[in-house]
C-alpha positions as a Markdown table, in Angstrom:
| # | Residue | x | y | z |
|---|---|---|---|---|
| 1 | Met | 134.1 | 82.6 | 143.2 |
| 2 | Arg | 134.1 | 79.2 | 141.5 |
| 3 | Asn | 130.3 | 79.5 | 140.9 |
| 4 | Tyr | 130.9 | 82.9 | 139.4 |
| 5 | Leu | 133.6 | 81.7 | 137.1 |
| 6 | Ser | 131.4 | 78.8 | 136.1 |
| 7 | Lys | 128.5 | 81.1 | 135.2 |
| 8 | Tyr | 130.9 | 83.4 | 133.4 |
| 9 | Gly | 132.3 | 80.5 | 131.4 |
| 10 | Thr | 128.8 | 79.4 | 130.4 |
| 11 | Val | 127.9 | 82.9 | 129.2 |
| 12 | Ala | 131.1 | 83.0 | 127.2 |
| 13 | Val | 130.3 | 79.7 | 125.5 |
| 14 | Ile | 126.7 | 80.9 | 124.7 |
| 15 | Met | 128.0 | 84.2 | 123.3 |
| 16 | Thr | 130.6 | 82.3 | 121.1 |
| 17 | Ile | 127.8 | 80.0 | 119.7 |
| 18 | Leu | 125.6 | 83.0 | 119.0 |
| 19 | Ile | 128.4 | 84.9 | 117.2 |
| 20 | Ser | 129.2 | 81.8 | 115.2 |
| 21 | Leu | 125.5 | 81.4 | 114.2 |
| 22 | Val | 125.3 | 85.0 | 113.1 |
| 23 | Gly | 128.5 | 84.6 | 111.0 |
| 24 | Cys | 127.0 | 81.5 | 109.4 |
| 25 | Ala | 123.8 | 83.3 | 108.6 |
| 26 | Gln | 125.7 | 86.2 | 107.0 |
| 27 | Thr | 127.7 | 83.8 | 104.9 |
| 28 | Arg | 124.6 | 82.0 | 103.7 |
| 29 | Ala | 123.0 | 85.4 | 102.9 |
| 30 | Leu | 126.1 | 86.4 | 100.8 |
| 31 | Asn | 126.0 | 83.0 | 99.0 |
| 32 | Lys | 122.3 | 83.6 | 98.3 |
| 33 | Leu | 123.1 | 87.1 | 96.9 |
| 34 | Glu | 125.8 | 85.6 | 94.6 |
| 35 | Glu | 123.4 | 82.9 | 93.4 |
| 36 | Ser | 120.6 | 85.5 | 92.7 |
| 37 | Ile | 123.0 | 87.7 | 90.7 |
| 38 | Leu | 124.4 | 84.7 | 88.7 |
| 39 | Asp | 120.9 | 83.6 | 87.8 |
| 40 | Asp | 120.0 | 86.0 | 85.0 |
| 41 | Asn | 116.3 | 85.3 | 85.4 |
| 42 | Glu | 116.4 | 86.5 | 89.0 |
| 43 | Tyr | 117.3 | 90.0 | 88.2 |
| 44 | Val | 114.6 | 92.2 | 86.7 |
| 45 | His | 114.8 | 95.9 | 87.5 |
| 46 | Ser | 111.2 | 97.1 | 88.1 |
| 47 | Gln | 109.4 | 99.5 | 90.4 |
| 48 | Ser | 109.5 | 96.8 | 93.1 |
| 49 | Lys | 112.7 | 95.7 | 94.8 |
| 50 | Ser | 114.6 | 92.9 | 93.0 |
| 51 | Arg | 115.4 | 89.7 | 94.8 |
| 52 | Val | 119.0 | 90.8 | 94.8 |
| 53 | Ile | 118.2 | 94.0 | 96.8 |
| 54 | Cys | 116.1 | 91.9 | 99.2 |
| 55 | Cys | 119.1 | 89.6 | 99.7 |
| 56 | Ile | 121.3 | 92.6 | 100.5 |
| 57 | Glu | 118.8 | 93.9 | 103.0 |
| 58 | Ser | 119.1 | 90.6 | 104.9 |
| 59 | Ile | 122.9 | 91.1 | 105.3 |
| 60 | Asp | 124.8 | 93.3 | 107.8 |
| 61 | Tyr | 125.3 | 96.1 | 105.2 |
| 62 | Glu | 128.1 | 98.0 | 106.9 |
| 63 | Arg | 130.1 | 95.0 | 108.1 |
| 64 | Lys | 129.7 | 93.1 | 104.8 |
| 65 | His | 129.9 | 96.1 | 102.4 |
| 66 | Glu | 133.2 | 95.0 | 100.9 |
| 67 | Glu | 131.9 | 91.5 | 100.1 |
| 68 | Ile | 128.6 | 92.9 | 98.7 |
| 69 | Ile | 130.2 | 95.4 | 96.3 |
| 70 | Asn | 132.8 | 92.9 | 95.1 |
| 71 | Ile | 130.0 | 90.5 | 94.2 |
| 72 | Ile | 128.0 | 93.2 | 92.4 |
| 73 | Phe | 131.0 | 94.9 | 90.7 |
| 74 | Asn | 132.5 | 91.7 | 89.4 |
| 75 | Asn | 129.2 | 90.7 | 87.9 |
| 76 | Gly | 129.3 | 93.8 | 85.7 |
| 77 | Asn | 125.5 | 94.3 | 85.5 |
| 78 | Leu | 125.1 | 98.1 | 85.3 |
| 79 | Asp | 121.4 | 98.0 | 85.8 |
| 80 | Leu | 122.0 | 96.1 | 89.1 |
| 81 | Ile | 124.6 | 98.7 | 90.2 |
| 82 | Asp | 122.1 | 101.5 | 89.4 |
| 83 | Glu | 119.5 | 99.8 | 91.5 |
| 84 | Phe | 122.0 | 99.2 | 94.3 |
| 85 | Val | 122.8 | 103.0 | 94.4 |
| 86 | Glu | 119.1 | 103.8 | 94.2 |
| 87 | Tyr | 118.3 | 101.8 | 97.3 |
| 88 | Phe | 121.4 | 102.9 | 99.3 |
| 89 | Pro | 121.7 | 106.6 | 98.1 |
| 90 | Gly | 123.4 | 108.0 | 101.2 |
| 91 | Asp | 126.6 | 106.1 | 100.9 |
| 92 | Tyr | 129.3 | 108.0 | 98.9 |
| 93 | Arg | 131.2 | 104.7 | 98.4 |
| 94 | Asn | 128.5 | 103.3 | 96.2 |
| 95 | Tyr | 128.7 | 106.2 | 93.8 |
| 96 | Ile | 132.5 | 105.6 | 93.5 |
| 97 | Ile | 131.7 | 101.9 | 92.7 |
| 98 | Arg | 129.1 | 103.0 | 90.2 |
| 99 | Gly | 131.6 | 105.4 | 88.6 |
| 100 | Asp | 134.2 | 102.7 | 88.4 |
| 101 | Ala | 131.8 | 100.3 | 86.9 |
| 102 | Tyr | 130.7 | 102.7 | 84.1 |
| 103 | Leu | 134.3 | 103.8 | 83.5 |
| 104 | Lys | 135.3 | 100.1 | 83.1 |
| 105 | Asn | 132.4 | 99.6 | 80.7 |
| 106 | Ala | 133.5 | 102.6 | 78.7 |
| 107 | Met | 137.1 | 101.3 | 78.4 |
| 108 | Met | 135.8 | 97.9 | 77.2 |
| 109 | Gln | 133.6 | 99.6 | 74.6 |
| 110 | Gln | 136.5 | 101.6 | 73.4 |
| 111 | Ile | 138.6 | 98.5 | 73.0 |
| 112 | Ile | 135.8 | 96.9 | 70.9 |
| 113 | Gly | 136.1 | 99.6 | 68.3 |
| 114 | Val | 134.9 | 102.8 | 66.6 |
| 115 | Phe | 131.3 | 101.8 | 66.4 |
| 116 | Met | 131.0 | 101.8 | 70.2 |
| 117 | Lys | 132.2 | 105.4 | 70.6 |
| 118 | Ser | 128.9 | 107.0 | 71.3 |
| 119 | Ser | 128.0 | 104.3 | 73.9 |
| 120 | Ala | 131.4 | 104.7 | 75.5 |
| 121 | Ala | 130.9 | 108.4 | 75.8 |
| 122 | Ala | 127.5 | 107.9 | 77.5 |
| 123 | Ser | 129.2 | 105.5 | 80.0 |
| 124 | Val | 131.9 | 108.1 | 80.7 |
| 125 | Asn | 129.3 | 110.8 | 81.4 |
| 126 | Thr | 127.5 | 108.5 | 83.8 |
| 127 | Ala | 130.8 | 107.8 | 85.5 |
| 128 | Lys | 131.4 | 111.5 | 85.9 |
| 129 | Glu | 128.0 | 112.1 | 87.4 |
| 130 | Ser | 128.7 | 109.3 | 89.9 |
| 131 | Tyr | 132.0 | 110.7 | 91.0 |
| 132 | Met | 130.4 | 114.2 | 91.3 |
| 133 | Lys | 127.7 | 112.7 | 93.5 |
| 134 | Ala | 130.3 | 111.0 | 95.6 |
| 135 | Leu | 132.1 | 114.3 | 96.1 |
| 136 | Glu | 128.8 | 115.9 | 97.1 |
| 137 | Leu | 128.5 | 113.4 | 99.9 |
| 138 | Asn | 132.2 | 113.4 | 100.8 |
| 139 | Asn | 134.1 | 116.3 | 99.3 |
| 140 | Arg | 137.4 | 115.1 | 100.7 |
| 141 | Asp | 137.6 | 111.8 | 98.8 |
| 142 | Ile | 140.9 | 112.1 | 96.8 |
| 143 | Tyr | 140.1 | 109.1 | 94.7 |
| 144 | Ala | 136.8 | 110.4 | 93.3 |
| 145 | Leu | 138.4 | 113.9 | 92.9 |
| 146 | Gly | 141.4 | 112.4 | 91.1 |
| 147 | Val | 139.5 | 110.3 | 88.6 |
| 148 | Leu | 137.1 | 113.1 | 87.9 |
| 149 | Ser | 139.9 | 115.5 | 87.2 |
| 150 | Phe | 141.5 | 112.9 | 84.9 |
| 151 | Leu | 138.2 | 112.6 | 82.9 |
| 152 | Tyr | 138.1 | 116.4 | 82.6 |
| 153 | Gly | 141.7 | 116.3 | 81.3 |
| 154 | Glu | 140.8 | 113.7 | 78.7 |
| 155 | Glu | 138.2 | 116.1 | 77.4 |
| 156 | Lys | 140.7 | 119.0 | 77.5 |
| 157 | Glu | 138.7 | 120.8 | 80.2 |
| 158 | Tyr | 141.9 | 121.7 | 82.0 |
| 159 | Asp | 140.5 | 124.5 | 84.1 |
| 160 | Lys | 138.0 | 122.2 | 85.7 |
| 161 | Ala | 140.7 | 119.5 | 86.2 |
| 162 | Glu | 143.2 | 122.0 | 87.8 |
| 163 | Lys | 140.5 | 123.4 | 90.1 |
| 164 | Leu | 139.6 | 120.0 | 91.4 |
| 165 | Leu | 143.3 | 119.0 | 92.0 |
| 166 | Asn | 144.1 | 122.3 | 93.7 |
| 167 | Arg | 141.1 | 121.8 | 95.9 |
| 168 | Gly | 142.5 | 118.5 | 96.9 |
| 169 | Leu | 145.8 | 120.0 | 97.7 |
| 170 | Gly | 144.0 | 122.4 | 100.1 |
| 171 | Phe | 143.2 | 119.5 | 102.5 |
| 172 | Ala | 145.8 | 116.9 | 101.4 |
| 173 | Pro | 149.0 | 119.0 | 100.6 |
| 174 | Asn | 151.2 | 115.9 | 101.0 |
| 175 | Asn | 149.4 | 113.7 | 98.5 |
| 176 | Pro | 151.8 | 112.8 | 95.8 |
| 177 | Leu | 149.1 | 111.5 | 93.5 |
| 178 | Leu | 147.7 | 115.0 | 93.2 |
| 179 | Tyr | 151.1 | 116.3 | 92.1 |
| 180 | Leu | 151.4 | 113.3 | 89.7 |
| 181 | Ala | 147.9 | 114.2 | 88.2 |
| 182 | Leu | 148.9 | 117.9 | 87.9 |
| 183 | Gly | 152.1 | 116.9 | 86.1 |
| 184 | Glu | 150.1 | 114.8 | 83.7 |
| 185 | Met | 147.7 | 117.6 | 83.0 |
| 186 | Tyr | 150.5 | 120.1 | 82.2 |
| 187 | Asp | 152.1 | 117.4 | 80.1 |
| 188 | Arg | 148.9 | 117.2 | 78.0 |
| 189 | Lys | 148.9 | 120.9 | 77.7 |
| 190 | Lys | 152.5 | 120.7 | 76.4 |
| 191 | Glu | 153.7 | 122.9 | 79.3 |
| 192 | Tyr | 156.6 | 120.6 | 79.9 |
| 193 | Asn | 158.6 | 122.6 | 82.4 |
| 194 | Thr | 155.6 | 123.0 | 84.7 |
| 195 | Ala | 154.9 | 119.3 | 84.3 |
| 196 | Ile | 158.4 | 118.4 | 85.3 |
| 197 | Asp | 158.2 | 120.7 | 88.4 |
| 198 | Tyr | 155.1 | 118.7 | 89.6 |
| 199 | Tyr | 156.7 | 115.3 | 88.9 |
| 200 | Glu | 159.9 | 116.3 | 90.7 |
| 201 | Arg | 157.7 | 117.2 | 93.7 |
| 202 | Val | 156.6 | 113.6 | 93.8 |
| 203 | Leu | 160.2 | 112.5 | 94.1 |
| 204 | Glu | 160.7 | 114.6 | 97.2 |
| 205 | Phe | 158.1 | 113.0 | 99.4 |
| 206 | Thr | 159.0 | 110.5 | 102.2 |
| 207 | Glu | 157.0 | 107.5 | 103.3 |
| 208 | Asp | 156.2 | 109.2 | 106.6 |
| 209 | Glu | 154.7 | 112.2 | 104.8 |
| 210 | Val | 152.3 | 110.1 | 102.6 |
| 211 | Glu | 151.4 | 107.2 | 104.8 |
| 212 | Lys | 147.9 | 108.4 | 105.7 |
| 213 | Asp | 147.2 | 109.5 | 102.1 |
| 214 | Phe | 147.9 | 106.0 | 100.7 |
| 215 | Glu | 146.0 | 104.4 | 103.6 |
| 216 | His | 143.0 | 106.3 | 102.4 |
| 217 | Met | 143.6 | 105.6 | 98.7 |
| 218 | Asn | 144.0 | 101.8 | 99.3 |
| 219 | Gln | 140.5 | 101.4 | 100.8 |
| 220 | Tyr | 138.7 | 98.5 | 99.1 |
| 221 | Tyr | 136.2 | 100.8 | 97.3 |
| 222 | His | 139.1 | 102.6 | 95.7 |
| 223 | Lys | 140.7 | 99.4 | 94.3 |
| 224 | Leu | 138.1 | 97.9 | 92.0 |
| 225 | Ile | 140.0 | 99.2 | 88.9 |
| 226 | Asp | 143.8 | 99.7 | 88.9 |
| 227 | Tyr | 143.8 | 103.5 | 88.3 |
| 228 | Phe | 146.5 | 105.0 | 90.5 |
| 229 | Pro | 149.9 | 103.9 | 91.9 |
| 230 | Asn | 149.1 | 102.3 | 95.2 |
| 231 | Ser | 152.4 | 103.2 | 96.9 |
| 232 | Leu | 154.9 | 106.0 | 97.0 |
| 233 | Val | 157.5 | 103.7 | 95.4 |
| 234 | Lys | 155.3 | 103.2 | 92.3 |
| 235 | Ala | 154.3 | 106.9 | 92.2 |
| 236 | Lys | 158.0 | 107.8 | 92.2 |
| 237 | Glu | 158.8 | 105.3 | 89.5 |
| 238 | Glu | 156.0 | 106.7 | 87.4 |
| 239 | Ala | 157.2 | 110.3 | 87.9 |
| 240 | His | 160.8 | 109.5 | 87.2 |
| 241 | Lys | 159.9 | 107.6 | 84.0 |
| 242 | Ile | 157.9 | 110.5 | 82.7 |
| 243 | Ile | 160.6 | 113.1 | 83.7 |
| 244 | Glu | 163.2 | 111.2 | 81.6 |
| 245 | Lys | 160.8 | 111.3 | 78.6 |
| 246 | Leu | 160.0 | 115.0 | 79.0 |
| 247 | Lys | 163.6 | 116.0 | 79.2 |
| 248 | Val | 164.2 | 114.7 | 75.7 |
| 249 | Lys | 161.4 | 116.9 | 74.2 |
């Protein structure tokens, strides 16, 4: 028995050392990735893989996906994000990240001024295409569905926006963010009574009813830009604030 425990203990120590070495290797690979991205001369998008993509391939993609996309997204290089999606096309999360990156770029261009409007519109179109592709790969992603419906609403394509949101309610009937988005859409259409009905529905939800929905919405690949309320409390605050304004109209 003692010999068995001794052998077991030795194996456990070896396994611990191996796991530690793998962890160190992954950390070094992530550091190398960050260094490659920060060095502007290292990134040239051509027909061959860039050094950045080669670095990513040396990393445990699934386990380190959050760290990888944070490094890439925060850099803001849209060409790099395009290449990242090109080399990992089967992951719907990457299209959400790409959509958010182009949407953030469009917002920044709109802030700069009127001369950037055409460029901002092109970025918004790329963002829309990315969210659509994400929904092709995962048609139940509420975040992509919600952002896409918002963009349709911005362009006054209300029928498309409503169709998407109602599709979402078909599989997530207790998601308050969908009701919040529908309220906002009818607010834009100046159908204020209908808008208030949707906003009041948000106020009726309980924490237990929406727990799973917010768990989904608060995944790291949904939080790169602060686009939706990340809790029921904040959603209710938003709905209540808008209802008070609409009642005055």
